C-alpha positions in Angstrom: -54.3 35.1 53.7 -54.0 33.5 50.2 -57.1 32.5 48.3 -57.7 29.2 46.5 -60.5 28.7 44.0 -61.2 25.0 43.1 -63.3 24.5 40.0 -64.8 21.1 40.4 -65.9 18.7 37.6 -68.2 17.3 40.3 -68.8 18.1 44.0 -66.4 16.0 46.1 -67.8 12.7 47.3 -65.0 11.2 49.5 -67.1 8.1 50.4 -68.1 7.4 46.8 -64.9 7.5 44.8 -61.1 7.7 45.1 -61.2 11.0 43.2 -63.4 12.5 45.8 -61.2 11.3 48.7 -58.1 12.7 46.9 -59.8 16.1 46.4 -60.5 16.3 50.2 -56.8 15.5 50.8 -55.8 18.5 48.6 -58.3 20.6 50.4 -56.7 19.5 53.7 -53.3 20.6 52.3 -54.5 24.1 51.5 -56.3 24.4 54.8 -53.0 23.6 56.5 -51.4 26.5 54.5 -54.2 28.8 55.8 -55.8 29.4 52.4 -59.3 30.8 52.2 -61.0 28.2 50.0 -63.8 28.5 47.6 -65.2 25.4 45.8 -67.2 26.1 42.7 -68.8 23.7 40.2 -71.3 23.6 37.4 -72.5 20.2 38.5 -75.7 19.4 40.3 -75.5 19.0 44.1 -75.4 15.4 45.2 -76.6 13.5 48.2 -73.2 12.0 49.0 -71.1 15.2 48.6 -68.9 16.4 51.4 -70.2 19.0 53.8 -67.8 21.7 52.6 -69.5 24.6 54.5 -68.8 22.7 57.7 -65.1 22.9 56.8 -65.4 26.7 56.4 -65.3 26.4 52.6 -67.3 28.7 50.5 -69.6 26.8 48.1 -70.3 28.5 44.8 -72.5 27.0 42.0 -71.3 28.4 38.6 -72.7 28.2 35.1 -71.1 27.0 31.9 -70.7 29.6 29.1 -71.8 32.5 31.2 -70.1 35.8 31.9 -71.3 35.7 35.5 -68.2 33.6 36.2 -66.0 36.5 35.0 -67.5 38.9 37.6 -67.2 36.2 40.3 -63.5 35.6 39.7 -62.7 39.3 39.3 -64.2 40.0 42.8 -62.6 36.9 44.3 -59.1 37.4 42.9 -57.7 34.0 43.9 -54.0 33.4 44.3 -54.4 29.8 43.1 -57.0 28.2 40.8 -57.2 24.4 40.9 -59.0 22.8 37.9 -60.5 19.5 38.7 -59.8 17.5 35.5 -58.9 19.0 32.1 -62.5 19.6 31.1 -62.8 22.3 33.7 -59.6 24.0 32.4 -61.0 23.9 28.9 -64.3 25.5 30.0 -63.0 28.1 32.5 -59.2 28.4 31.9 -59.5 31.3 29.4 -61.8 33.2 31.7 -59.4 32.7 34.7 -56.5 33.9 32.6 -58.4 37.1 31.7 -60.0 37.9 35.0 -57.1 36.9 37.4 -54.0 36.5 35.3 -51.7 36.5 38.3 -53.2 33.4 39.8 -51.3 30.1 39.7 -53.2 27.7 37.5 -53.0 24.1 38.7 -54.6 21.1 37.0 -55.5 18.0 39.1 -55.7 15.2 36.6 -56.9 12.4 39.0 -55.8 10.0 36.2 -54.7 10.4 32.6 -58.1 10.5 31.0 -56.8 9.8 27.5 -54.8 6.8 28.6 -57.8 5.3 30.3 -60.0 5.7 27.2 -57.3 4.5 24.8 -56.8 1.4 26.9 -60.5 0.8 27.0 -60.7 1.0 23.2 -57.8 -1.3 22.8 -59.3 -3.8 25.2 -62.6 -3.8 23.3 -60.6 -4.6 20.1 -58.7 -7.4 21.9 -55.2 -6.0 21.4 -52.4 -4.2 23.3 -52.2 -0.4 23.6 -49.6 1.2 21.2 -48.2 4.8 21.2 -50.2 5.7 18.1 -53.5 5.1 20.0 -52.6 8.1 22.1 -50.8 10.2 19.4 -53.9 10.0 17.3 -56.4 10.6 20.1 -58.5 13.7 20.1 -58.9 13.3 23.9 -55.1 13.2 24.3 -54.7 16.4 22.2 -57.2 18.2 24.5 -55.9 16.8 27.7 -52.2 17.4 27.0 -53.0 20.9 25.7 -54.6 21.7 29.1 -51.5 20.4 30.9 -49.3 22.7 28.8 -51.6 25.7 29.5 -51.4 25.3 33.3 -48.5 26.2 35.5 -48.5 22.8 37.2 -50.3 19.5 36.8 -50.7 17.1 39.8 -50.2 13.6 38.6 -51.2 10.6 40.7 -49.1 8.1 38.8 -45.3 8.0 38.0 -46.1 5.9 35.0 -48.2 8.7 33.6 -45.6 11.3 34.3 -43.1 9.2 32.3 -45.6 8.8 29.5 -46.2 12.5 29.3 -42.5 13.3 29.2 -41.6 10.6 26.7 -44.5 10.6 24.3 -45.8 14.2 24.5 -42.6 16.0 25.5 -44.1 17.7 28.5 -41.4 19.4 30.6 -40.9 17.9 34.0 -41.3 21.4 35.5 -45.0 21.3 34.6 -45.6 18.0 36.4 -45.7 17.1 40.1 -46.2 13.6 41.5 -49.0 13.7 44.1 -50.5 10.3 44.8 -53.0 9.2 47.5 -51.8 10.0 51.0 -52.3 8.6 54.5 -51.5 10.2 57.8 -49.1 8.5 60.2 -52.1 7.7 62.4 -53.9 6.0 59.6 -50.8 4.0 58.7 -50.1 2.9 62.2 -53.6 1.9 63.1 -54.1 -1.6 64.6 -55.0 -4.1 61.9 -57.6 -6.9 62.1 -56.2 -10.4 62.4 -56.6 -13.2 59.9 -59.1 -15.2 62.0 -61.3 -12.2 62.5 -61.7 -11.6 58.8 -64.2 -13.4 56.5 -65.0 -13.5 52.8 -63.8 -11.5 49.8 -64.4 -7.9 48.9 -64.5 -5.9 45.7 -65.2 -2.2 45.8 -65.5 0.7 43.4 -67.9 3.3 42.0 -70.1 1.5 39.4 -70.1 4.6 37.2 -66.4 4.0 36.5 -66.1 1.7 33.4 -63.1 -0.3 34.6 -64.9 -1.1 37.8 -68.0 -2.4 36.0 -65.9 -4.5 33.7 -64.2 -6.0 36.8 -67.5 -6.9 38.3 -68.6 -8.7 35.1 -65.3 -10.6 34.8 -65.7 -11.7 38.5 -69.3 -12.8 37.9 -68.7 -14.6 34.6 -65.3 -16.3 35.0 -63.4 -15.7 38.2 -65.9 -16.1 41.0 -67.2 -19.5 39.8 -63.6 -20.9 40.0 -63.1 -19.6 43.5 -66.5 -20.7 44.7 -65.9 -24.3 43.4 -62.9 -24.5 45.8 -64.3 -22.4 48.7 -68.0 -23.3 48.8 -68.6 -21.4 52.1 -66.9 -18.2 50.9 -68.8 -15.1 49.7 -67.8 -12.1 47.6 -69.2 -8.8 48.9 -69.3 -6.1 46.2 -69.5 -2.5 47.3 -69.8 0.7 45.3 -71.7 3.9 44.8 -74.5 4.2 42.2 -75.1 0.6 41.3 -77.3 0.5 38.2 -80.1 -2.1 37.9 -77.8 -4.3 35.6 -75.4 -4.5 38.6 -78.0 -5.3 41.3 -79.4 -8.0 38.9 -76.1 -9.9 39.3 -76.8 -10.4 43.1 -77.0 -14.1 43.7 -77.2 -15.3 47.3 -77.0 -19.0 46.3 -73.6 -18.5 44.7 -72.3 -16.1 47.3 -72.0 -13.2 44.8 -73.5 -10.4 46.9 -73.9 -6.9 45.3 -74.1 -4.7 48.4 -73.9 -1.3 46.7 -73.3 1.7 48.9 -71.3 1.2 52.0 -71.2 3.8 54.8 -67.8 2.8 56.1 -65.5 1.6 53.4 -62.6 1.3 55.8 -64.6 -1.1 58.1 -65.7 -3.1 55.1 -62.1 -3.5 53.9 -60.8 -4.4 57.4 -63.4 -7.0 57.8 -62.6 -8.8 54.5 -59.9 -11.4 54.2 -58.9 -10.7 50.6 -59.6 -7.8 48.2 -60.2 -8.7 44.5 -59.5 -6.0 41.9 -59.4 -7.7 38.4 -59.0 -4.5 36.4 -58.4 -5.1 32.7 -58.1 -1.4 31.6 -57.8 2.0 33.4 -55.3 4.5 34.4 -54.0 6.3 37.5 -53.6 4.5 40.7 -56.4 2.6 42.5 -57.9 3.9 45.7 -59.3 0.5 46.6 -55.8 -1.0 46.4 -54.2 1.8 48.4 -56.9 1.3 51.0 -56.3 -2.4 51.1 -52.6 -1.8 51.7 -53.3 0.6 54.5 -55.8 -1.9 56.1 -53.4 -4.8 55.8 -55.9 -6.6 53.5 -54.0 -8.7 50.9 -55.2 -8.0 47.3 -55.2 -9.8 44.1 -55.1 -7.6 41.0 -53.8 -7.3 37.5 -50.8 -5.5 36.0 -53.1 -2.6 35.2 -54.3 -2.5 38.8 -50.8 -2.6 40.3 -49.4 0.0 37.9 -47.4 2.7 39.6 -48.4 1.3 43.0 -45.3 -0.9 43.6 -42.2 0.2 45.5 -39.1 -1.9 45.9 -41.1 -4.0 48.3 -43.1 -7.1 47.3 -46.8 -6.6 46.3 -49.2 -7.1 49.2 -50.9 -10.1 47.7 -50.7 -11.3 44.1 -50.8 -10.1 40.5 -52.4 -12.2 37.7 -53.9 -11.4 34.3 -56.0 -14.4 33.5 -59.0 -15.8 35.2 -57.6 -19.2 36.2 -54.4 -17.8 37.7 -56.3 -15.0 39.4 -58.6 -17.4 41.1 -55.8 -19.7 42.1 -53.9 -16.8 43.8 -57.1 -15.6 45.5 -57.8 -19.1 46.9 -54.3 -19.6 48.2 -54.2 -16.2 49.9 -57.6 -16.9 51.5 -56.6 -20.3 52.9 -52.9 -19.9 53.8 -52.6 -17.9 57.0 -48.8 -17.6 56.9 -48.8 -16.4 53.2 -51.7 -14.1 54.1 -49.8 -12.6 57.0 -46.7 -11.9 54.9 -48.9 -10.3 52.1 -50.6 -8.1 54.7 -47.3 -6.9 56.1 -46.0 -6.2 52.5 -49.0 -4.1 51.7 -48.6 -2.0 54.9 -44.9 -1.5 54.2 -45.7 -0.5 50.6 -48.3 2.1 51.8 -45.8 3.6 54.3 -43.1 3.8 51.6 -45.3 5.4 48.9 -48.2 7.3 50.5 -47.0 9.0 53.7 -48.9 12.3 53.8 -46.4 14.5 55.5 -43.7 13.8 53.0 -45.9 14.5 50.0 -47.4 17.7 51.7 -43.8 19.0 52.3 -42.8 18.5 48.6 -46.0 20.1 47.3 -45.4 23.1 49.6 -41.9 23.4 48.3 -43.0 23.4 44.7 -45.7 26.0 45.3 -43.2 28.3 47.1 -40.8 28.2 44.1 -43.7 28.8 41.6 -44.9 31.9 43.5 -41.4 33.3 43.5 -40.6 32.5 39.8 -44.0 32.5 38.0 -43.0 35.0 35.3 -39.9 33.1 34.3 -41.7 29.8 34.7 -44.3 30.9 32.1 -41.8 32.4 29.8 -40.0 29.0 29.6 -43.2 27.3 28.7 -43.6 28.7 25.2 -45.9 25.9 24.0 -48.2 26.7 26.9 -48.2 30.4 26.1 -48.9 29.6 22.4 -51.8 27.3 23.4 -53.2 29.8 25.7 -53.1 32.4 22.9 -54.7 30.2 20.2 -56.8 27.6 22.0 -58.3 30.0 24.5 -59.3 32.4 21.7 -61.3 29.6 19.9 -62.8 28.4 23.2 -63.6 31.9 24.2 -65.4 32.7 21.0 -67.3 29.4 21.1 -68.4 30.1 24.7 -69.4 33.7 23.9 -71.4 32.4 20.9 -73.2 29.8 23.1 -73.9 32.5 25.7 -75.3 34.9 23.1 -77.5 32.0 21.7 -78.8 31.2 25.2 -79.7 34.8 25.8 -81.7 35.0 22.5 -83.5 31.8 23.4 -84.4 33.2 26.8 
């Protein structure tokens, strides 16, 4: 039985974030391949984390800058190590390469961190993103270096794969497209009819900067325009970890209702008539929009929101980038049952085309099989990765050892 070690940036919270839901899908894939799974993380345990032990997954708290991790991995000797975001590869990659060099090293990017941050900076400056924003980014240098050092990186967005290949010259052999996934049962589930749905929904973890900006844009510009035309409508805003500044926006009179945590996001999405996702910056693909497609809930979003989520089929709703057009599209979808029904069907068709689980599982299994058979040649062909592993990990290693020594002296 093969062993998988997942080094998590956080403990997975599938009901709090799309990243947590995706991590559980990856765990399901390795379960199906009969791996013995260990999930380790230096993060604090959280109240919303998945019950991993119930899934027969070993849970292992680990420490940063501590040699105890070396002994842990030497004893475990995993066949695959999955780094949850590039920061975990930076911290633990050199230790993994020393203690279990034979293990496949896989990076799960969730989204391209450097792209999200560069877009945020450009947005705050009121301008469009340009290539130099990324080429001059320290975060990009760190993140792309981690991608080169790993044997494979799981990318959630085809746009980001194209960006890495074009701008940073990352070989396609190091990148694997792995988006959100839905089972056939989830995709074929009966959908709630137009007349049985009410109000608008917006959903997303409040700790995620693009989501918080979207809530503010809704509050300040978009929702007043919608409410003026639909006085009986309400906007229900869900999301984990709402800060006081978010709950302070709750206004029953205007129908702007900040609900916070929701126990059943699927039920909330199925009950809403239209999903609003006015995202002005960000990266990756959006869990809220994938869920809206699956539930047959038409959505109104921006070009950023719809990025890498469109097939050759029409978008399941509307795409608009300014407040007036966004609100007009939302109002029309809400009131026009025929248009709503077509948008609902388009979203479902899109989800079936792009996110069918069995198809993506089969491709990932094929890639892993080839990697296991050819790992030595694969690494020899990745000279930049070998070079970065040699130099970058040396500097990271010595810094970690210095911090570890300092901590021991302080103790």
